[in-house]
N, C-alpha and C positions, 0 to 999 in steps of 0.2 A: 426701294421701300414703297409699299402700297400707299396710295393716296387716301386720306381720311375724307370721306364724303359726308356732307351734312344729312343727306337723305338716309344714309345708313344709320346715323345716330338716331334719327327720328324713328326708324323701324325698330331699333333696339329698345328705345324708350317705351314704345307702345307694348312690346312684348314683356318688358319688365312689369309694367302696370297690370297687364292681364294675368301674368303667371306667377308673380312673386307670392310668397306664403303658400308653399306647396303642401301636398298631403303625404309626402314621404315620411316614414316613421323616424322619430328622433334618433333611435338606436343606430340607424344607418348613417348618421351624420356626425361631423365634428361640431364642437360648440365653443363659442367665445361669448362670455357674458350671457345675454339672452338670445343670441343669434345662432341658429343651427344651419349647417350648410354642407355641401359636398366639396371636398378639397379639389381645386383645379389641377388637372394633370395634362402633360404634353401628349403628343401622338403616340409615344411609346409607353404611355401609362405611368410615367414618372411624375410624382407630385411636384408642383412648383416650389421654389425656395420659400420657406416659411420664416417669418420673424415676428416676435411677440414682445410688446411692451405692456405697461400697465393699462394703457388706454386703447391700443390698436394692435390687431393681428393682421399681418399683411402676407400676401403671396405674390412672388415675382418670377417672371420668366424672361429670358433674353435669347434671341436668335443671333448667335455670333456671326453667322454667314452674311446677314444683311443688316445687322444692328437694329433690328426691330425688337421691341420690348413691351411688356405690359405689367402693371401692378394693380392689385386689388387690396384695398384697405377696409377692414371691418372695424368700425369704431364702437367703442364701449358706449352703451346707452346712458342717457342722462335724463334728468327730470324734464318733462315736456314744458314748453312755454305756454301751452294752452290750446294750440290749434296746429294743424298740419302746415298751414301757410307760415305761421310764425316760426315753427320748427325748421322748415325748409329754408326760409330766408336766413335764419341765424346760422344754420349749418353751412349754407353756401358761402356766407361771409367768413366763417371761422375755418372751414375745411378746404374751401376752394380758392376764394379770392386771396386770403392771406398766404396760402401755401404755393399757389401757382401764378399769382399776379395776373390772372385773366381780367381783361377789361370788358369782355363781351357779356351781355346779359344772357342768362341761361335759356336755351330752347326748352320749353316746358311742355309737358303733357298734363292734362287735367287729372287731378288726384282721383283715386278710386278707393273703395273700402272693401277689405277682405277679412273675414273672421274677426271683425272689430278693430282691425288696424287700418289706418289711412296711409296711403302711399303716394308720394309725389317724386317725380324724377326730372332732372334737367341736365343739359350738356352744353359745353362750350369748348372752343379751341383756345390753346395757349401755346407759347413758345418754349421749347426745350432745346438748349444748345443751338439756338437760331433756327430750328426746324419746327414745323407744325406738329402739335400733339393735341390730344383730346382728353378732357376730363368729364366724367359722368358722375353725378351725385344722385343717389336714391335714398330718400328719407322716409322712415316708417314711424308713424306716431299713433299712440293709443295707450289706454290703461295708465295714463299719467307718465309714460315713458317715451323717449325719442331715440331711435337707433338709425345709424346711417352707414352706407357703403359707398366708398369712393373708388372708382376705377379710372386709371389713366393709361394711355397707350399712344404710340406714335404710328400705328399701322392698323389697317382694316383686318390684317391677318388674325388679330385676337378678338375681334368683335363677337365672333361666335362663342369663344371661350367665356367672355364676359356674360353673354346672354345665358349660356348654360349654367354658369355659377349662380346668377341672380334667380333663375327659375328654381334652383334647388333650395333657396333660402326659406326658412321658417323661423318664427319667433315664439318664444315661450312667454306666456302671459305672466308678468312678474307679480310677486306678492306686494301688495300696496296697503297702506293704511286706509281703512274704510273712510270714504269722504264724509265730511261733516254734512249735516243737513244744511239747508239754506242758512247762511250766517246772519245771526241777529246780534248786533253789537251790544245789545242790552241783556242778552242771555248769558248768564254766568258760565254755563257749560261750554259755550262756543267763543265768547269774547276774548280777544287778546289784550283789550284795553287794561292798562294798569302797569305795575312795576314787576319785573321778573329778574331774579338774581341767581347767579351760579358762582360758587366758590371752589377753588382747587388749591392744593398745596403739594410740595415735594415731600413724599413720604419715604425717601431713601433711608437705608439703615443708619448711615452716618448722621443724618439730620435728627432722626428719632432718638438715637443713643445720646447725642450731644445737646439735645433740646434747642437746636438752631432751626426754627421753623419759619418758612416763608409762606406767602399766599398770593393769589391773584383773584380778584373779584370782577365779575362781568355783569352788567346791569342794563336791561332794556326798559325803556318807558314808552309805551304805546298810548298815544292820545286819541280821543274821540274824533278830532278834526283831521285825522289822517297823517299827522306828523309823528316822528319818533325821535327819541334821544338814546344814545348808547354811551355808557361810561365803563371804564376799566381802571382798576387800581392794582398795582403790583408792588408789594413790599417784601424786602429781603434784608435781614440783619447784616448780611455780608456785603450788601451794596450800599453805596454812599448816598443814594437818592431814591425817592419814591417816584414811580412812573404813573402818570395819569393820562388815560386816553379819553378823548371826547369826540363824539360824532353826532350829527343831526341830519335829518332828511325827512322824506315822506315814505309812506308805505301804501301798498294796494293789496287787497285781499280778493281772490277769485277762487271760489270753492274752498278747498283746503290748502291753497297755495298763497303764501304771503311774499310779496316782492318788495325789497328795500331799495330805495333810490337815495343814496347819501348825497348831501349837499357839501358838507365839509367834515373832515376828519383830521385830528391832530394828536400828537403825543407830546406831553409836557414832562419835563424832569424837574422835580421839586426837592429842595434840601430837606433833611430831617431836623425838625425843631428839637434841639437838645439831644440829638441822636436817637430820638424816640419815633414811634409810629405816629407822628403828627406833622402836618404841613408846615414847612418853613417858608422859604422864598422860591420864586420861580427861577430856575436856572437856564433852561433852554426849551424851545418849542420847535417841532418839525411837522410838516404836513405829511399825511399818510395817503397812499394811493387809494382812491375810492373803490369799494367793492360793491357793485350792484349784483344782487343775487336773489334768486327765488328759492324759498324753503317750502317743503311740505310741513304743515303743522297740525298738531292735534293737541287735545287737552287730556290730561290723565289725573284722576282723582285718587289720592292716597288716603284710604280710609283710616289707616293707623294714626296719621298726623292730622287728618281732616283738612287737607289742603290740596288745592289744584296746582298742577305743574304744566308748564308750556313745553311741548316737545317740538324741536325744530330739526328737520332732516334735510340733508343736501348730499350731492354726489361726492364732493371733495371737502377737505378741511379748509376753513377760511381763517385769515389772519385775525378777523374780528372775534370769532368764537373760540379759536384755539383747537386743541385735540378733541376728538369726539368723546363724549362723556355718557352716552346712553347705555353702554355696556351690552350685555346679551339681550336685554329686554327690548331695546330700540337701536337697531343698527344704523350706522352713519348718522348719529343724532347727538344733539345736546339737550340736556334737561335744565330748564330754568324754573326755579321754585318761587313760591310766594314768600317774600322776605318778612321777617318779623319787624316790629316797629322800630327796633334799634339796629337793624342789620343792613340798612342802606349804605351805599357808598357816601361818605360824608365829604362833600366838596369843599375846597378852600374857600374861606369866607370872602377873600378879596384877592384878585390877581394883581400883584404889584405892577406899577407902570414901568 
């Protein structure tokens, strides 16, 4: 098996930085998410084995004669953390350290900018079946998106293939919500401060025909001091208790990105007073795993009802917000409206000891 030398990794990283985001026409390439690329092929022109999941498309090749192998993972883009350094550090932890347990710090090349995209690459060794292997991460950040490519191999035999693949990469500039102008928390058009409410119910044929309707309410309260509260209430006539969710924490706004840092989140089960939709006594409480997340946000004014709505967008569904509710108008989004004076979640007056 060919030895993996660190100077070879450095040479590859330099070429990645200089050549990625090529000018080859998109029509000549395959595509995954926003990444266009040439499919890697062996010396006989046969494409490497392809596997695709929701978040990763990978290509693998194995040389059965000497047990050398290589794998290239194209990772689905996510919302940028705000800078190439933040994106690379996050991707290194999530895609490299957690997957390959490398303890080495990445050997880095200074980032470059090509066609509006910033690119940063790093490599390190790790152990695979007690033998040395190499992992290389290339992160590309721009236009509020972050995309990464991870290559792993146990031999220099495939370094040229990795290089050729990365040189072929191009990215499509994604459609994004137009960034808000500088946020002024006192500007009604931009401010998130206030209470925002969303309500959903099960509209199945059986429930509609039999008049057995349930609902779930979700409510954000953003305060001017940078703290927030989140509440949810789920009521179902077929269930013997009312479920109340409570969360608090802090939030940070940067451009049109809002990041939530929860401090505590719990779910409480309450009995129904007289079997009605009224708080009875507290039955049980359980802690909820904290979800730190960054949303893209915008404000939308509905002229018909003369109200503002807060639109939150993310890459994946969260337990906090539930299924996306933005429909065709706002993809991967939740719509929180301005509640009427009697529409807030009414909290229990006193939690029993």
